[in-house]
C-alpha positions in Angstrom: 26.0 -18.0 -9.6 26.7 -17.1 -6.0 23.9 -16.0 -3.8 25.4 -12.5 -3.3 25.3 -12.0 -7.1 21.6 -12.8 -7.5 20.5 -9.2 -7.4 23.2 -7.9 -9.7 21.8 -6.2 -12.8 24.7 -7.5 -14.9 24.3 -10.8 -16.7 26.8 -13.6 -16.4 27.9 -15.5 -19.5 25.9 -18.6 -18.4 22.8 -16.5 -18.1 22.4 -15.3 -21.7 20.7 -18.4 -23.0 18.1 -18.2 -20.2 17.5 -14.6 -20.9 17.0 -15.1 -24.7 14.2 -17.6 -24.0 12.0 -15.0 -22.3 12.9 -11.9 -24.3 10.0 -10.3 -26.2 10.5 -10.5 -30.0 8.1 -7.6 -31.0 7.6 -4.1 -29.8 4.0 -4.8 -28.8 5.2 -7.5 -26.4 7.7 -5.2 -24.7 6.5 -4.4 -21.2 6.9 -0.9 -19.7 9.1 1.9 -21.1 5.9 3.1 -22.6 7.2 6.5 -23.8 10.3 4.9 -25.4 8.2 2.2 -27.0 5.8 4.7 -28.6 8.7 6.9 -29.9 10.4 3.8 -31.4 7.2 2.7 -33.0 6.9 6.1 -34.8 10.5 6.0 -35.8 10.4 2.5 -37.3 7.0 3.0 -39.0 8.1 6.2 -40.6 11.3 4.7 -41.9 9.5 1.6 -43.3 6.9 3.9 -45.0 9.7 5.7 -46.7 11.6 2.6 -47.5 14.8 3.8 -45.9 16.8 2.7 -42.8 15.8 4.6 -39.7 18.1 7.1 -37.9 20.8 5.7 -35.7 19.5 4.9 -32.2 21.2 5.4 -28.8 19.7 3.5 -25.8 21.0 4.5 -22.4 20.2 3.4 -18.9 21.3 1.1 -16.1 22.0 -2.6 -16.9 19.2 -5.1 -17.1 16.4 -2.9 -18.4 16.2 -4.2 -21.9 18.6 -2.3 -24.2 19.8 -5.5 -25.9 16.2 -6.7 -26.2 15.1 -3.4 -27.9 18.0 -3.7 -30.4 16.8 -7.1 -31.4 13.2 -5.9 -31.6 14.3 -3.0 -33.9 15.8 -5.6 -36.4 12.7 -7.8 -36.1 10.3 -5.0 -36.7 12.3 -3.9 -39.8 12.6 -7.5 -41.0 16.4 -7.2 -41.4 19.5 -8.9 -40.0 21.4 -7.8 -36.9 25.1 -7.9 -36.2 26.0 -7.8 -32.5 29.3 -6.7 -31.0 30.5 -4.6 -28.0 32.7 -1.6 -27.5 35.5 -3.4 -25.7 35.7 -5.9 -28.5 36.5 -3.2 -31.1 40.1 -2.4 -30.3 41.3 -1.2 -33.7 39.7 0.8 -36.6 40.3 -2.2 -38.8 38.0 -4.3 -36.6 35.2 -1.9 -37.1 35.9 -1.6 -40.8 35.6 -5.3 -41.2 32.2 -5.3 -39.5 30.6 -2.4 -41.3 31.7 -3.4 -44.7 30.2 -6.8 -44.3 26.7 -5.4 -43.5 23.8 -5.9 -46.0 21.7 -2.9 -46.9 19.3 -2.1 -44.1 21.0 -4.2 -41.5 21.1 -3.3 -37.8 24.5 -3.0 -36.1 24.2 -3.3 -32.4 27.2 -2.1 -30.3 26.8 -2.7 -26.6 28.7 -0.6 -24.1 29.5 1.8 -27.0 31.1 4.3 -24.7 34.1 1.8 -24.3 34.9 1.7 -28.0 38.5 2.6 -28.9 39.2 6.1 -30.1 40.5 5.2 -33.6 37.5 3.0 -34.1 35.2 5.7 -32.9 36.6 8.2 -35.4 36.1 5.7 -38.2 32.5 5.1 -37.1 31.7 8.8 -37.6 32.1 8.6 -41.4 30.3 5.2 -41.5 27.3 6.6 -39.6 27.1 9.9 -41.6 28.4 9.2 -45.1 28.2 5.3 -45.2 31.9 5.1 -46.1 35.1 4.3 -44.3 38.7 5.0 -45.2 41.0 2.1 -44.5 44.7 3.0 -44.2 47.0 0.6 -45.9 50.7 0.7 -45.0 52.7 2.9 -42.6 54.6 6.1 -42.6 55.0 8.3 -45.8 53.8 5.4 -48.0 50.5 4.9 -46.2 47.5 5.1 -48.4 43.8 5.6 -47.5 41.4 3.4 -49.4 37.8 4.6 -49.4 35.2 1.8 -49.0 31.5 2.2 -49.4 29.2 0.9 -46.7 25.7 -0.2 -47.3 23.1 2.0 -45.5 22.6 0.6 -42.1 21.2 1.5 -38.7 23.5 1.7 -35.7 21.9 0.9 -32.3 24.3 1.8 -29.5 23.7 0.9 -25.9 25.4 2.4 -22.9 25.1 2.3 -19.1 27.2 5.4 -18.8 26.0 8.0 -21.3 28.1 10.7 -19.7 31.3 9.0 -21.0 30.1 9.3 -24.6 31.9 12.0 -26.5 29.9 14.9 -27.9 30.6 14.1 -31.6 29.4 10.5 -31.0 26.2 11.5 -29.2 25.3 14.1 -31.9 25.4 11.5 -34.6 22.4 9.6 -33.2 19.1 10.7 -34.6 17.1 9.1 -31.7 18.3 9.0 -28.1 16.3 7.2 -25.4 16.8 6.7 -21.7 15.3 3.5 -20.1 13.9 3.9 -16.6 13.5 1.4 -13.9 10.3 -0.7 -14.0 7.4 -0.2 -11.7 6.3 -3.1 -9.5 3.1 -3.5 -11.6 5.1 -3.8 -14.8 7.5 -6.3 -13.2 4.5 -8.4 -12.0 3.1 -8.5 -15.6 6.6 -9.4 -16.9 6.9 -12.2 -14.3 3.5 -13.7 -15.4 4.7 -13.6 -19.0 8.1 -15.2 -18.2 6.4 -17.9 -16.1 4.1 -18.8 -19.0 7.1 -19.2 -21.3 9.1 -21.2 -18.8 6.1 -23.3 -17.9 6.2 -22.3 -14.2 2.9 -22.2 -12.3 2.8 -18.9 -10.5 0.1 -17.2 -8.4 -0.6 -13.5 -8.3 0.7 -13.2 -4.8 3.9 -15.0 -5.8 4.5 -12.6 -8.7 3.9 -9.6 -6.5 6.4 -10.9 -3.9 9.1 -11.4 -6.4 8.4 -8.1 -8.2 8.8 -6.2 -4.9 12.3 -7.6 -4.4 13.5 -7.1 -8.0 15.0 -3.6 -7.6 13.0 -2.3 -10.6 15.0 -4.5 -13.0 13.5 -7.1 -15.3 16.8 -9.1 -15.5 16.8 -9.5 -11.7 13.0 -10.4 -11.7 13.6 -13.2 -14.2 16.6 -14.4 -12.3 14.7 -14.5 -9.1 11.8 -16.3 -10.8 14.2 -19.1 -12.0 15.7 -19.5 -8.5 12.2 -19.6 -6.8 11.2 -22.1 -9.5 14.1 -24.4 -8.4 13.1 -24.1 -4.8 9.4 -24.8 -5.6 10.3 -27.9 -7.6 12.7 -29.3 -5.0 11.2 -28.3 -1.7 7.5 -27.6 -2.4 4.7 -28.6 -4.8 6.2 -26.8 -7.9 3.9 -23.8 -7.7 5.4 -20.3 -7.1 3.1 -18.9 -4.5 3.6 -16.3 -1.7 4.9 -18.8 0.9 7.3 -20.5 -1.6 8.6 -17.2 -2.9 9.3 -15.9 0.6 11.0 -19.1 1.7 13.1 -19.3 -1.5 14.3 -15.7 -1.3 15.2 -16.2 2.3 17.5 -19.0 1.2 19.1 -16.7 -1.3 19.5 -13.9 1.2 17.3 -11.5 -0.7 15.3 -9.4 1.8 12.0 -7.5 1.5 13.6 -4.5 -0.2 15.7 -6.6 -2.6 18.9 -6.2 -0.6 21.4 -9.1 -0.7 24.2 -10.1 1.6 26.7 -7.5 0.2 24.1 -4.6 0.4 23.4 -5.4 4.0 27.1 -5.8 4.8 27.7 -2.3 3.5 24.9 -0.8 5.6 25.9 -2.9 8.7 29.5 -1.7 8.4 28.4 1.9 8.1 26.1 1.7 11.1 28.0 -0.6 13.4 31.7 0.1 12.6 31.5 3.8 11.6 28.4 5.0 13.5 26.6 5.9 10.3 29.5 7.7 8.6 30.7 9.6 6.8 33.4 7.2 5.6 35.4 7.0 2.4 34.7 4.5 -0.3 38.0 2.6 0.0 37.7 2.3 3.8 34.1 1.0 3.4 35.2 -1.5 0.8 37.9 -2.8 3.0 35.4 -3.2 5.8 33.2 -5.5 3.7 36.0 -7.3 2.0 35.2 -6.1 -1.5 36.8 -4.0 -4.2 35.9 -0.3 -4.2 34.5 -0.7 -7.8 32.2 -3.4 -6.7 30.8 -1.4 -3.8 30.4 1.7 -6.0 28.9 0.2 -9.1 27.0 -2.8 -7.8 25.7 -1.8 -4.3 25.6 2.0 -4.1 23.2 2.8 -7.0 20.3 0.9 -5.5 21.1 1.8 -1.9 21.1 5.5 -2.9 17.8 5.2 -4.8 16.2 3.3 -1.9 17.1 6.2 0.4 19.4 4.0 2.6 22.7 5.5 1.8 23.9 9.0 0.8 27.0 10.2 -0.9 28.3 13.4 0.7 31.5 15.4 0.1 33.0 13.9 3.2 32.1 10.3 2.3 29.2 7.7 2.5 26.6 8.1 5.1 23.9 5.7 6.3 20.4 7.4 6.4 17.9 7.0 9.2 16.0 4.6 6.9 19.1 2.3 6.8 19.3 2.2 10.6 15.7 1.3 10.9 15.9 -1.3 8.1 18.7 -3.1 10.1 16.4 -3.0 13.2 18.6 -0.4 15.0 17.3 2.8 16.5 19.1 5.8 14.9 20.7 8.4 17.0 19.5 12.0 17.0 20.6 14.0 14.0 20.9 11.0 11.7 21.2 11.9 8.0 17.8 11.7 6.2 15.5 11.9 9.2 11.9 11.2 8.2 12.8 8.9 5.2 11.5 5.4 5.5 12.2 2.5 3.1 9.4 0.9 1.3 9.4 -2.5 -0.6 7.4 -0.9 -3.5 10.1 1.6 -4.6 9.1 1.5 -8.2 5.3 1.7 -8.0 5.0 4.9 -9.9 4.6 4.7 -13.7 7.5 6.0 -15.6 
Protein backbone atom coordinates (compact mmCIF):
# COMPACT_ATOMS: atom_id res chain seq x y z
CA UNK A 1 0.00 0.00 0.00
CA UNK A 2 1.31 3.41 -0.92
CA UNK A 3 1.78 5.96 1.81
CA UNK A 4 -0.84 8.29 0.36
CA UNK A 5 -3.46 5.54 0.75
CA UNK A 6 -2.73 4.86 4.40
CA UNK A 7 -5.60 7.02 5.67
CA UNK A 8 -8.13 5.83 3.11
CA UNK A 9 -11.19 4.33 4.80
CA UNK A 10 -11.53 1.77 2.00
CA UNK A 11 -9.89 -1.63 2.46
CA UNK A 12 -7.54 -3.08 -0.12
CA UNK A 13 -7.83 -6.75 -1.10
CA UNK A 14 -4.61 -7.57 0.73
CA UNK A 15 -5.93 -5.98 3.92
CA UNK A 16 -8.95 -8.18 4.56
CA UNK A 17 -7.04 -10.97 6.31
CA UNK A 18 -5.38 -8.49 8.64
CA UNK A 19 -8.77 -6.94 9.44
CA UNK A 20 -10.41 -10.28 10.19
CA UNK A 21 -7.86 -11.06 12.91
CA UNK A 22 -8.84 -8.03 15.02
CA UNK A 23 -12.57 -7.92 14.36
CA UNK A 24 -14.78 -8.51 17.41
CA UNK A 25 -16.84 -11.66 17.23
CA UNK A 26 -19.58 -10.74 19.71
CA UNK A 27 -21.78 -7.70 20.25
CA UNK A 28 -20.39 -7.20 23.76
CA UNK A 29 -16.89 -6.81 22.31
CA UNK A 30 -17.93 -4.23 19.72
CA UNK A 31 -16.49 -0.85 20.67
CA UNK A 32 -18.49 2.39 20.27
CA UNK A 33 -21.74 2.74 18.27
CA UNK A 34 -23.43 2.34 21.65
CA UNK A 35 -26.94 3.24 20.48
CA UNK A 36 -26.80 0.91 17.48
CA UNK A 37 -25.33 -1.86 19.61
CA UNK A 38 -28.13 -1.61 22.18
CA UNK A 39 -30.81 -1.54 19.49
CA UNK A 40 -29.32 -4.58 17.77
CA UNK A 41 -29.13 -6.42 21.07
CA UNK A 42 -32.86 -5.89 21.64
CA UNK A 43 -33.67 -6.94 18.07
CA UNK A 44 -31.65 -10.15 18.25
CA UNK A 45 -32.73 -11.14 21.75
CA UNK A 46 -36.38 -10.62 20.86
CA UNK A 47 -36.08 -12.74 17.72
CA UNK A 48 -34.26 -15.54 19.54
CA UNK A 49 -36.91 -15.52 22.27
CA UNK A 50 -39.62 -15.98 19.65
CA UNK A 51 -37.61 -18.55 17.72
CA UNK A 52 -37.90 -16.61 14.46
CA UNK A 53 -35.35 -14.83 12.25
CA UNK A 54 -35.05 -11.10 13.10
CA UNK A 55 -36.21 -8.39 10.74
CA UNK A 56 -33.98 -7.47 7.83
CA UNK A 57 -31.22 -5.03 8.84
CA UNK A 58 -29.80 -2.08 6.92
CA UNK A 59 -26.48 -0.60 8.08
CA UNK A 60 -25.41 2.71 6.57
CA UNK A 61 -22.44 4.97 7.11
CA UNK A 62 -18.99 5.86 5.79
CA UNK A 63 -16.53 3.04 5.00
CA UNK A 64 -14.38 1.53 7.70
CA UNK A 65 -16.77 1.93 10.66
CA UNK A 66 -17.72 -1.74 11.15
CA UNK A 67 -20.71 -2.59 8.96
CA UNK A 68 -19.20 -5.89 7.81
CA UNK A 69 -18.13 -6.67 11.37
CA UNK A 70 -21.68 -6.11 12.64
CA UNK A 71 -23.10 -8.40 9.96
CA UNK A 72 -20.81 -11.21 11.10
CA UNK A 73 -21.70 -10.48 14.72
CA UNK A 74 -25.41 -10.79 13.92
CA UNK A 75 -24.83 -14.28 12.52
CA UNK A 76 -22.63 -15.23 15.49
CA UNK A 77 -25.16 -14.02 18.04
CA UNK A 78 -27.94 -15.94 16.30
CA UNK A 79 -25.75 -19.03 15.96
CA UNK A 80 -26.43 -19.34 12.22
CA UNK A 81 -24.42 -19.33 9.01
CA UNK A 82 -23.68 -16.25 6.94
CA UNK A 83 -23.47 -15.87 3.18
CA UNK A 84 -21.45 -12.86 2.03
CA UNK A 85 -21.72 -11.11 -1.33
CA UNK A 86 -21.78 -7.56 -2.71
CA UNK A 87 -24.11 -5.48 -4.82
CA UNK A 88 -21.78 -5.17 -7.85
CA UNK A 89 -21.36 -8.97 -7.92
CA UNK A 90 -25.09 -9.51 -8.43
CA UNK A 91 -25.58 -8.54 -12.06
CA UNK A 92 -28.59 -10.70 -12.95
CA UNK A 93 -31.69 -11.85 -11.14
CA UNK A 94 -30.55 -15.43 -11.62
CA UNK A 95 -27.42 -14.72 -9.60
CA UNK A 96 -29.52 -13.62 -6.64
CA UNK A 97 -31.98 -16.50 -7.06
CA UNK A 98 -29.12 -19.00 -6.84
CA UNK A 99 -27.90 -17.38 -3.61
CA UNK A 100 -31.21 -17.10 -1.73
CA UNK A 101 -32.44 -20.58 -2.67
CA UNK A 102 -29.26 -22.09 -1.24
CA UNK A 103 -29.78 -20.51 2.19
CA UNK A 104 -30.61 -22.66 5.19
CA UNK A 105 -33.43 -21.60 7.49
CA UNK A 106 -32.36 -18.73 9.71
CA UNK A 107 -29.19 -17.92 7.74
CA UNK A 108 -27.90 -14.37 7.38
CA UNK A 109 -27.37 -13.01 3.88
CA UNK A 110 -24.96 -10.07 3.89
CA UNK A 111 -24.92 -7.82 0.82
CA UNK A 112 -22.25 -5.14 0.95
CA UNK A 113 -22.76 -1.95 -1.10
CA UNK A 114 -26.36 -3.00 -1.59
CA UNK A 115 -27.18 0.28 -3.35
CA UNK A 116 -25.19 -0.99 -6.35
CA UNK A 117 -27.28 -4.12 -6.91
CA UNK A 118 -28.68 -4.48 -10.44
CA UNK A 119 -32.31 -3.43 -10.92
CA UNK A 120 -33.65 -6.87 -12.03
CA UNK A 121 -31.98 -8.49 -9.01
CA UNK A 122 -33.36 -5.80 -6.71
CA UNK A 123 -36.91 -6.49 -7.85
CA UNK A 124 -36.41 -10.21 -7.27
CA UNK A 125 -35.05 -9.44 -3.81
CA UNK A 126 -38.31 -7.72 -2.84
CA UNK A 127 -40.33 -10.95 -2.95
CA UNK A 128 -37.52 -12.90 -1.29
CA UNK A 129 -37.44 -10.44 1.62
CA UNK A 130 -41.21 -10.17 2.07
CA UNK A 131 -42.69 -13.49 0.99
CA UNK A 132 -39.63 -15.78 1.10
CA UNK A 133 -40.15 -16.84 -2.47
CA UNK A 134 -38.70 -15.97 -5.84
CA UNK A 135 -40.04 -16.36 -9.36
CA UNK A 136 -37.43 -17.64 -11.77
CA UNK A 137 -38.23 -16.98 -15.43
CA UNK A 138 -37.34 -19.85 -17.75
CA UNK A 139 -37.22 -19.24 -21.49
CA UNK A 140 -37.72 -16.10 -23.54
CA UNK A 141 -40.50 -14.38 -25.41
CA UNK A 142 -44.08 -15.72 -25.46
CA UNK A 143 -42.92 -19.12 -24.21
CA UNK A 144 -41.29 -17.80 -21.07
CA UNK A 145 -42.52 -19.37 -17.84
CA UNK A 146 -42.17 -18.12 -14.28
CA UNK A 147 -41.37 -20.90 -11.83
CA UNK A 148 -42.01 -20.00 -8.17
CA UNK A 149 -39.38 -21.24 -5.73
CA UNK A 150 -39.73 -21.15 -1.98
CA UNK A 151 -36.93 -19.61 0.06
CA UNK A 152 -36.15 -20.58 3.63
CA UNK A 153 -36.77 -17.72 6.12
CA UNK A 154 -33.57 -15.69 6.37
CA UNK A 155 -32.30 -12.32 7.56
CA UNK A 156 -30.85 -9.91 5.04
CA UNK A 157 -28.17 -7.55 6.34
CA UNK A 158 -27.50 -4.82 3.80
CA UNK A 159 -24.62 -2.36 4.06
CA UNK A 160 -24.27 0.88 2.17
CA UNK A 161 -21.98 3.88 2.21
CA UNK A 162 -24.49 5.91 0.20
CA UNK A 163 -27.95 5.35 1.64
CA UNK A 164 -29.36 8.14 -0.53
CA UNK A 165 -28.92 5.94 -3.60
CA UNK A 166 -31.20 3.24 -2.21
CA UNK A 167 -34.65 3.17 -3.75
CA UNK A 168 -37.65 3.81 -1.53
CA UNK A 169 -39.11 0.30 -1.97
CA UNK A 170 -35.79 -1.25 -0.99
CA UNK A 171 -35.34 0.90 2.11
CA UNK A 172 -38.94 0.29 3.24
CA UNK A 173 -38.41 -3.47 3.33
CA UNK A 174 -35.84 -3.28 6.11
CA UNK A 175 -37.32 -3.61 9.58
CA UNK A 176 -34.28 -2.09 11.28
CA UNK A 177 -32.19 0.74 9.87
CA UNK A 178 -29.05 1.96 11.64
CA UNK A 179 -26.51 4.64 10.81
CA UNK A 180 -22.94 4.23 12.05
CA UNK A 181 -21.16 7.37 13.25
CA UNK A 182 -17.47 8.18 13.40
CA UNK A 183 -15.66 7.00 16.53
CA UNK A 184 -14.53 9.32 19.30
CA UNK A 185 -10.83 9.53 20.13
CA UNK A 186 -11.46 7.68 23.41
CA UNK A 187 -13.22 4.82 21.63
CA UNK A 188 -10.39 4.57 19.11
CA UNK A 189 -7.86 4.47 21.94
CA UNK A 190 -9.75 1.57 23.53
CA UNK A 191 -9.93 -0.17 20.17
CA UNK A 192 -6.19 0.24 19.62
CA UNK A 193 -5.38 -1.34 22.97
CA UNK A 194 -7.60 -4.29 22.10
CA UNK A 195 -6.07 -4.70 18.63
CA UNK A 196 -2.57 -4.42 20.08
CA UNK A 197 -3.29 -7.27 22.52
CA UNK A 198 -4.56 -9.48 19.70
CA UNK A 199 -1.58 -8.68 17.47
CA UNK A 200 0.90 -9.00 20.32
CA UNK A 201 2.10 -5.42 19.98
CA UNK A 202 3.37 -3.68 23.14
CA UNK A 203 1.72 -0.25 23.22
CA UNK A 204 1.69 2.54 25.78
CA UNK A 205 -1.25 4.77 26.62
CA UNK A 206 0.49 7.75 25.02
CA UNK A 207 1.18 5.78 21.85
CA UNK A 208 -2.46 4.74 21.57
CA UNK A 209 -3.64 8.32 22.11
CA UNK A 210 -1.28 9.60 19.40
CA UNK A 211 -2.46 7.06 16.81
CA UNK A 212 -6.13 7.54 17.74
CA UNK A 213 -5.85 11.30 17.20
CA UNK A 214 -4.67 10.78 13.64
CA UNK A 215 -7.16 8.06 12.65
CA UNK A 216 -9.93 10.32 11.30
CA UNK A 217 -12.54 8.74 13.57
CA UNK A 218 -12.31 5.46 11.63
CA UNK A 219 -11.34 2.12 13.22
CA UNK A 220 -10.05 0.68 9.94
CA UNK A 221 -7.57 3.55 9.65
CA UNK A 222 -6.62 3.18 13.34
CA UNK A 223 -5.81 -0.51 12.91
CA UNK A 224 -3.89 0.20 9.70
CA UNK A 225 -1.79 2.89 11.37
CA UNK A 226 -1.14 0.56 14.29
CA UNK A 227 0.29 -2.08 11.94
CA UNK A 228 2.51 0.48 10.21
CA UNK A 229 3.76 1.91 13.51
CA UNK A 230 4.42 -1.66 14.67
CA UNK A 231 6.65 -2.19 11.63
CA UNK A 232 8.57 0.98 12.43
CA UNK A 233 8.90 0.04 16.11
CA UNK A 234 10.25 -3.42 15.29
CA UNK A 235 12.73 -2.23 12.64
CA UNK A 236 13.95 1.13 13.95
CA UNK A 237 13.11 1.10 17.67
CA UNK A 238 12.77 -1.30 20.59
CA UNK A 239 9.47 -2.83 19.43
CA UNK A 240 7.26 -0.82 21.79
CA UNK A 241 4.68 1.55 20.31
CA UNK A 242 5.10 4.64 22.48
CA UNK A 243 4.59 8.35 21.85
CA UNK A 244 7.99 8.99 20.27
CA UNK A 245 7.82 5.88 18.06
CA UNK A 246 4.28 6.66 16.91
CA UNK A 247 5.19 10.23 15.98
CA UNK A 248 8.34 9.18 14.14
CA UNK A 249 6.54 6.38 12.26
CA UNK A 250 3.61 8.55 11.19
CA UNK A 251 6.01 11.20 9.99
CA UNK A 252 7.59 8.56 7.73
CA UNK A 253 4.14 7.73 6.35
CA UNK A 254 3.25 11.43 5.85
CA UNK A 255 0.32 11.42 8.28
CA UNK A 256 0.22 14.72 10.15
CA UNK A 257 -1.30 15.64 13.50
CA UNK A 258 -4.81 15.98 12.07
CA UNK A 259 -4.64 12.73 10.14
CA UNK A 260 -4.08 14.41 6.77
CA UNK A 261 -1.90 12.56 4.27
CA UNK A 262 0.03 13.70 1.21
CA UNK A 263 -3.03 14.01 -1.03
CA UNK A 264 -5.07 15.91 1.56
CA UNK A 265 -2.31 18.46 2.01
CA UNK A 266 -1.82 18.67 -1.76
CA UNK A 267 -5.48 19.62 -2.16
CA UNK A 268 -5.25 22.30 0.52
CA UNK A 269 -1.92 23.59 -0.81
CA UNK A 270 -3.30 23.87 -4.34
CA UNK A 271 -6.35 25.75 -3.07
CA UNK A 272 -4.29 28.18 -0.99
CA UNK A 273 -1.21 28.72 -3.15
CA UNK A 274 -2.50 28.23 -6.69
CA UNK A 275 -6.06 29.55 -6.37
CA UNK A 276 -5.73 31.98 -3.43
CA UNK A 277 -8.17 29.97 -1.36
CA UNK A 278 -10.78 29.48 -4.08
CA UNK A 279 -13.48 29.07 -5.08
CA UNK A 280 -12.34 26.56 -7.68
CA UNK A 281 -14.16 23.79 -9.52
CA UNK A 282 -13.63 20.12 -8.65
CA UNK A 283 -12.19 19.16 -12.04
CA UNK A 284 -9.72 22.05 -11.99
CA UNK A 285 -8.65 21.19 -8.46
CA UNK A 286 -8.18 17.52 -9.39
CA UNK A 287 -5.97 18.45 -12.33
CA UNK A 288 -3.89 20.69 -10.08
CA UNK A 289 -3.08 17.76 -7.74
CA UNK A 290 -2.75 15.15 -10.49
CA UNK A 291 -5.69 12.99 -9.40
CA UNK A 292 -9.06 11.97 -10.76
CA UNK A 293 -12.04 14.13 -9.68
CA UNK A 294 -13.71 11.07 -8.09
CA UNK A 295 -10.65 10.48 -5.90
CA UNK A 296 -10.62 14.06 -4.64
CA UNK A 297 -14.37 14.10 -4.06
CA UNK A 298 -14.79 10.70 -2.40
CA UNK A 299 -11.46 10.17 -0.61
CA UNK A 300 -10.23 13.63 0.41
CA UNK A 301 -13.16 16.01 0.63
CA UNK A 302 -15.38 14.22 3.21
CA UNK A 303 -12.72 14.44 5.92
CA UNK A 304 -11.50 17.91 4.93
CA UNK A 305 -15.06 19.22 5.16
CA UNK A 306 -15.67 17.56 8.54
CA UNK A 307 -12.39 18.96 9.84
CA UNK A 308 -13.45 22.47 8.83
CA UNK A 309 -10.57 22.84 6.39
CA UNK A 310 -12.54 22.95 3.14
CA UNK A 311 -16.00 24.14 2.18
CA UNK A 312 -18.17 23.29 -0.78
CA UNK A 313 -19.97 26.33 -2.15
CA UNK A 314 -22.17 26.86 -5.22
CA UNK A 315 -19.16 28.47 -6.93
CA UNK A 316 -16.68 25.71 -6.07
CA UNK A 317 -14.30 24.51 -3.34
CA UNK A 318 -12.98 27.03 -0.84
CA UNK A 319 -10.16 26.74 1.70
CA UNK A 320 -11.23 27.93 5.15
CA UNK A 321 -9.17 30.06 7.51
CA UNK A 322 -8.33 26.88 9.42
CA UNK A 323 -6.77 25.40 6.26
CA UNK A 324 -4.50 28.41 5.80
CA UNK A 325 -3.35 28.22 9.41
CA UNK A 326 -2.84 24.45 9.25
CA UNK A 327 -0.45 25.00 6.34
CA UNK A 328 1.37 27.66 8.35
CA UNK A 329 0.19 30.55 6.15
CA UNK A 330 -1.51 33.67 7.42
CA UNK A 331 -4.98 33.94 5.86
CA UNK A 332 -5.99 37.14 4.09
CA UNK A 333 -8.86 39.24 5.40
CA UNK A 334 -12.30 37.90 4.63
CA UNK A 335 -11.18 34.28 4.37
CA UNK A 336 -14.03 31.75 4.44
CA UNK A 337 -14.74 30.33 7.89
CA UNK A 338 -13.06 32.98 10.01
CA UNK A 339 -12.73 31.92 13.62
CA UNK A 340 -12.67 28.17 12.89
CA UNK A 341 -9.53 26.44 14.10
CA UNK A 342 -8.62 22.79 13.47
CA UNK A 343 -8.12 20.42 16.37
CA UNK A 344 -6.45 17.01 16.41
CA UNK A 345 -9.29 15.64 18.58
CA UNK A 346 -12.08 16.01 16.05
CA UNK A 347 -14.05 13.09 17.35
CA UNK A 348 -13.79 13.52 21.12
CA UNK A 349 -17.55 13.81 21.67
CA UNK A 350 -19.48 10.64 22.37
CA UNK A 351 -21.84 9.64 19.57
